[in-house]
ZALOGU-670829 format. One record per atom (N, C-alpha, C): x, y, z; residue in three letters. Coordinates in steps of 0.2 Angstrom, whole numbers, plus 5000, padded with zeros to 4 digits. Example, Ala and Ser with C-alpha at 12.3 -4.5 7.8 and 13.67 -1.06 7.14 Angstrom:
! residues 2
506649725039ALA 506249785039ALA 506649845039ALA 506449895035SER 506849955036SER 506450005039SER 
This chain:
! residues 180
447548125566MET 447248085561MET 447748055556MET 447447995555SER 447947955551SER 447747975543SER 448147945539LYS 448047955532LYS 447447925530LYS 447247865532ASN 446647835530ASN 446047875532ASN 446047905538ASP 445547955540ASP 445448015536ASP 446048045534LYS 446048105530LYS 445748085523LYS 445948025520VAL 445748005514VAL 444947995514VAL 444747955519GLU 444047945520GLU 443648015521GLU 443948055524GLU 443548125525GLU 443548165518GLU 444048155515LEU 444048185508LEU 443548155503LEU 443548085504ASN 443048055500ASN 442348075502ASN 442248075508GLU 441548105510GLU 441348175508GLU 441848215508GLU 441748285505GLU 441648285498GLU 442048245494LEU 441948235487LEU 441248205486LEU 441048155489THR 440348125488THR 439848185490THR 439948215495GLU 439448275496GLU 439448325491GLU 439948345488ASN 440048395483ASN 439748365477ASN 439848305475GLN 439548275469GLN 438748265470GLN 438548255476GLU 437748255477GLU 437448325476GLU 437848375479GLN 437548445478GLN 437548465471GLN 438048445467GLU 438148455460GLU 437548425456GLU 437448365458THR 436848325455THR 436248355456THR 436048375463GLU 435448405464GLU 435448475461GLU 435948515460ALA 435948575457ALA 435748565449ALA 436048515446THR 435948495439THR 435248475438THR 434948435443GLN 434248415442GLN 433848465443GLN 433948515447GLU 433548575447GLU 433548615441GLU 434148625438VAL 434148655432VAL 433848625426VAL 433948555425GLU 433648515420GLU 432948505421GLU 432648495426GLN 431948485427GLN 431548545429GLN 431148575425PRO 430748635427PRO 430248615433PRO 430048665436SER 429548655441SER 428948635438SER 428448615443GLN 427848595440GLN 427448655438GLN 427548705441GLU 427148765439GLU 427348795432GLU 428048785430GLU 428248805424GLU 428048755419GLU 427948695420VAL 427648645416VAL 426948655414VAL 426548675419LEU 425848695419LEU 425748755414LEU 426248805416GLN 426148865412GLN 426348855405GLN 426748815403GLU 426948795396GLU 426348765393GLU 426048715396GLU 425448675394GLU 424948725392GLU 424848775397LEU 424248825396LEU 424348865390LEU 425048885389ALA 425148925383ALA 425048885377ALA 425248825377LYS 425048785371LYS 424348775369LYS 423948765375GLU 423248765374GLU 422948825372GLU 423148885374LYS 422948945372LYS 423048955365LYS 423648945363ASP 423848945356ASP 423348905351ASP 423248845353LYS 422848795350LYS 422148825349LYS 421848855355PHE 421148885355PHE 421148935350PHE 421648985351LEU 421649045346LEU 421649025339LEU 422048975337ARG 422048955330ARG 421348915328ARG 421048875333LEU 420448845331LEU 419848905331LEU 419848955335PHE 419349005335PHE 419449045328PHE 420049055326ALA 420149095320ALA 419949055314ALA 420048985314GLU 419848945309GLU 419048945308GLU 418748945314PHE 418048935314PHE 417749005311PHE 418049065313GLU 417849125311GLU 417849125303GLU 418449105300ASN 418549105293ASN 418049055290ASN 417849005293PHE 417348955291PHE 416648985290PHE 416449025296LYS 415849065296LYS 415849115290LYS 416349155289LYS 416349205284LYS 416249165277LYS 416649115276ARG 416649075270ARG 415949055268ARG 415649015273THR 414948985272THR 414449045271THR 414549095274SER 414049155273SER 414049175266SER 414749185264LYS 414849215257LYS 414549165252LYS 414649105253GLU 414449045248GLU 413649045248GLU 413349055254ARG 412649055254ARG 412349115251ARG 412649175251PHE 412449235248PHE 412549225240PHE 413049195238GLU 413249185231GLU 412749135228GLU 412549085232LEU 412049035230LEU 411349065229LEU 411149115234TYR 410549145234TYR 410549195228TYR 411049225226LYS 411049275221LYS 411049235214LYS 411449175214THR 411449135208THR 410749105206THR 410449085211ALA 409749055210ALA 409249105207ALA 409349165210GLY 408849215207GLY 409049235200GLY 409749235199GLN 409949255192GLN 409749205187GLN 409749135189GLU 409449085184GLU 408749095182GLU 408349115187VAL 407649125185VAL 407549185181VAL 407949245183ILE 407849305179ILE 408149295172ILE 408649255171THR 408949245165THR 408449205160THR 408149155163ALA 407649115160ALA 407049165158ALA 406849215161LEU 406349265159LEU 406549315154LEU 407149325153LEU 407349375148LEU 407049365141LEU 406949295138PRO 406649285132PRO 405849305132PRO 405549305138VAL 404849325139VAL 404849395138VAL 405349435140LEU 405349505139LEU 405349525132LEU 405849485129ASP 405949495121ASP 405249485118ASP 404949435120ASP 404249415117ASP 403749465118ASP 403749495124PHE 403249555125PHE 403449615121PHE 404049625120ASP 404249685115ASP 403949675108ASP 404049615106ARG 403849595099ARG 403049595099ARG 402749565104ALA 402049565104ALA 401749645104ALA 402049685108LEU 401849755109LEU 401949785102LEU 402449775099LYS 402549805092LYS 402049785087LYS 401849725087GLU 401349695082GLU 400649725084GLU 400549725091LEU 399849745093LEU 399749815092LEU 400249855092SER 400149925091SER 399949945084SER 400049895079LYS 399849895073LYS 399049875072LYS 398849835077SER 398149815076SER 397649865078SER 397049855077GLU 396549905079GLU 396249885086GLU 396449835089ASP 396149815096ASP 396549845101ASP 396349905103ALA 396649945108ALA 396649915115ALA 396149885117GLU 396049855123GLU 396549795124GLU 396649755119MET 397149705120MET 397849735120MET 397949785117PHE 398649815117PHE 398749845124PHE 398249875127LYS 398249905134LYS 398349845139LYS 398049795138GLY 398049735143GLY 398749705143GLY 399049695137VAL 399749665136VAL 400249715139VAL 400149775137LYS 400549825140LYS 400549825148LYS 400049825151LEU 399949815158LEU 400349755161LEU 400249705158ILE 400649635160ILE 401349645159ILE 401549675153ASP 402249685152ASP 402549735157ASP 402249785159ALA 402449835164ALA 402549805171ALA 402049765173LYS 402049725179LYS 402649685180LYS 402749645174LEU 403349595174LEU 403949635175LEU 404049685171ARG 404649725171ARG 404749755178ARG 404249785181GLU 404349815188GLU 404549765193GLU 404249705192THR 404449645197THR 405149625196THR 405349625190LEU 406049605189LEU 406549665191LEU 406349725190LYS 406749785192LYS 406849785200LYS 406249765203SER 406349765211SER 406849705213SER 406949655209LYS 407449605210LYS 408149625208LYS 408249685205GLY 408849705203GLY 409049705196GLY 408549685192LEU 408649685185LEU 408649755182LEU 409149775178GLU 409149835174GLU 409349825167GLU 409049865163GLN 409149855156GLN 409749905154GLN 410249875150ILE 410849915148ILE 410549955142ILE 410650025143GLU 410450075138GLU 410950075133GLU 410750055127VAL 411150065121VAL 410750095115VAL 411050135111ALA 410650165106ALA 411150175100ALA 410850175094ALA 411250185088ALA 411650255089ALA 412250245087GLY 412650305087GLY 413150305094GLY 413050255098ASP 413450245104ASP 414050215102ASP 414650225106THR 415250195104THR 415250125106THR 415550085102PHE 415550015103PHE 416049995109PHE 415849955114ASP 416349935119ASP 416249865120ASP 416849825118ALA 416849755118ALA 416749725125ALA 416849765131GLU 416749735137GLU 415949735139GLU 415549775135VAL 414849785137VAL 414449755131VAL 414649765125HIS 414249745119HIS 414449685116HIS 414049655113ASP 414149595109ASP 414049605102ASP 414549615097ALA 414449625090ALA 414249565086ALA 413649575083ILE 413449515079ILE 413749515072ILE 413849575070THR 414149585063THR 414349655062THR 414749665057GLN 415049735055GLN 414749745048GLN 414549805047ILE 414349825041ILE 414649895039ILE 414749915033PRO 415049975031PRO 414650035034PRO 414950075037ALA 414650135040ALA 414350185035ALA 413750205037PRO 413450255032PRO 413850315031PRO 414150335036ASP 414650395035ASP 415250385040ASP 415750425039LYS 416350425043LYS 416250425051LYS 415750465053LYS 415650475060LYS 415350415063LYS 415050365060MET 414850305062MET 415350245063MET 415950255061LYS 416450205061LYS 416550185068LYS 416550125070GLY 416650105077GLY 416050115082GLY 415550135079LYS 414950155083LYS 414450105081LYS 413950105086ILE 413350055085ILE 412850075080ILE 412750035075ILE 412250055070ILE 411550035072ILE 411449975074ASP 410849945076ASP 410849905082ASP 410349895086VAL 410349855092VAL 409849795090VAL 410149735090ILE 409749675088ILE 409349645094ILE 409749645100GLU 409449615106GLU 409649655112GLU 409149675117LYS 409349715123LYS 409749675127LYS 410149715131GLY 410649685136GLY 410349705143GLY 410549655148PHE 410249665155PHE 410849655160PHE 410749695166LYS 411249685171LYS 410849665177LYS 411149625181LEU 410849605188LEU 411249625193LEU 411149685196GLY 411549715201GLY 412149745197GLY 412749735198GLU 413349755194GLU 413549715189GLU 413249655188ARG 413449595184ARG 413049595178ARG 413349595172ILE 412949585166ILE 412749515165ILE 412149505164ILE 411949435163ILE 411749425156ILE 411649475152ARG 411549465145ARG 411849535141ARG 412349525137HIS 412649575133HIS 412149595128HIS 412049665127PRO 411649685121PRO 412049665114PRO 411649635110LYS 411849615103LYS 411749675098LYS 412349695095VAL 412349755091VAL 412649745084VAL 412449785080VAL 412849785073VAL 413249855073VAL 413949845071VAL 414449895072VAL 414649915065VAL 414749985064GLY 414950005058GLY 415750005057GLY 415949985051ASN 416749985050ASN 416950025045ASN 
């Protein structure tokens, strides 16, 4: 073999080695089609799970908003009827002084029916009496007057207007006079 033949042979070997390296490099750089598909599938699964979680949160949020709206709508009607209950209390007080027992009895029946209907919808009267301890979270102090005795300091002297709760929420605080 001549020098040229050896050089040519070495060049061919070098070219083959370079081709093999290029193929090996391409195999490492380019993932197989299966790997590409699995990666895309994983991305789509992640997207689906996020979308599903977002939809579940949306359902919960709208359900809660609908419930709050339903509760609020009922609260507005019941709050609007509270002055009617006050009027019934005043009417019954005056009718008890009159001699017309039948009218008193009729108004008392209507009052009882209205109160029962509102109670079935969740309305409760907040029980407050003279001598109870004043609580700023529950009671609304209209005024303070000197206490008749030391035991009545910081206590409720008189109840001006009844308070009501709808469920656990106070919709009208009882208006009271407090001793100081």
